[in-house]
C-alpha positions, 0 to 999 in steps of 0.5 A: 525900815522899822517903825520907831517904838517911841511916842509918834504920830502918823500922817496919810493923804491921797488914798483916793478910795472908791468901790472900784479900788478894793485893794487900796481899801484893804491896805487901809484896813490893814494899816489901821489894824497894824500900824496906827494902833501904836500911834499917839494920833492919826491925821488924814490930810485930804482925799481919803476918798476918790469922790464924796457926794455927800454923807449919803455915801455911807450907804455904800458898803465900802464906805461903812467898812472904812468908817468902822475901821476908823471908829475902831481905832478911835475906840482903842484910844487913838485920836483920829483927824480929818482934813478936807481934800479936793476930792472929799470936801463934802465929807461932813459931820455924819461921817465924822461921827460914823468914823470917830474923826475930828474934822480940822480946818485947812490950814491947822497948826499942831504941836508935834513933840515940841515942834510947831507943824502946819498941816494943809491938804496942799491944793491952796499951795498950787496957786499957779493953776488959776483954773483949779483955784477958780474951780476950788473957790466955786465948790467951796462956796456954801451956796454951791454945796447946798444946791449940789447936796440937794440934787438926787444921789445918782445925779451927784454921782454922775457929776462927780465922775464927770468932774473926775474925768475932766480933771484927768483930761486937764492934767494931760495938757497942763505943765507939771510945774503948774500942778506943783506947789508955787514957791511963793505960796509955800513961802507965804504959808511958812511966814504966816504960821511962824515958819512952822514945819509943813506937812501936806499932800495933794501933789503926789510927789512924796519928798522932803524939802528944805526952804529958806524964808526970811532967813529961817530954815524951814522943812516941808514934807509932801505925803505920798498917794496910794495909787501904787505902793504908797507910804505914810509919814511918822513924826516923833521927837527926833523928826519925820520919816516916811515909812512903807506901807508894806 
């Protein structure tokens, strides 16, 4: 499917980039060069990185390359926005400056060509996963983050890899429904934010969902991860449509 030429905005999430995934990094660089330059704006809704141990991560060549590519897009006149995910919640102002990205709170409502649109990473919608929500509350605590960032780099990297491994093991024993969004949490999000269209990532289950909340028809788009082929979401005045990466 061809990208529409009219004014449009792009959304991506869950790229999970790391030095171990050079192909995914190259896919992003190509996307930024060939697709994003025609957009009105680009939104990255979390988990750009597989893990982020603090902005000292910019010392890694691959991270420098990623930041430079986003900065080049910003300098070409395309605004770039970043929302923290569950893997890269420690991305800070130093990375934002290096990449030209504006950090957004989760959730954020934007006006997309006349349609109020709620943006989230999506992990807070998975409220049935009680263990994860406890972990999320812990690592988002400023005191915990300060203590973590005070540790030596090699310790932070080791801990991040251990947590990533534990997370993958936990997924093997959890029911799939627990790791997906809670219908109640989704309804509450729509209700709280005026029944706006919702775009989020996190669950790696790309799809369009229709919801009926308090008699209001609501639309929810789930972004794709980039582990395999992936896609991005293009939204314009006519609505939203997923687009293949290649």
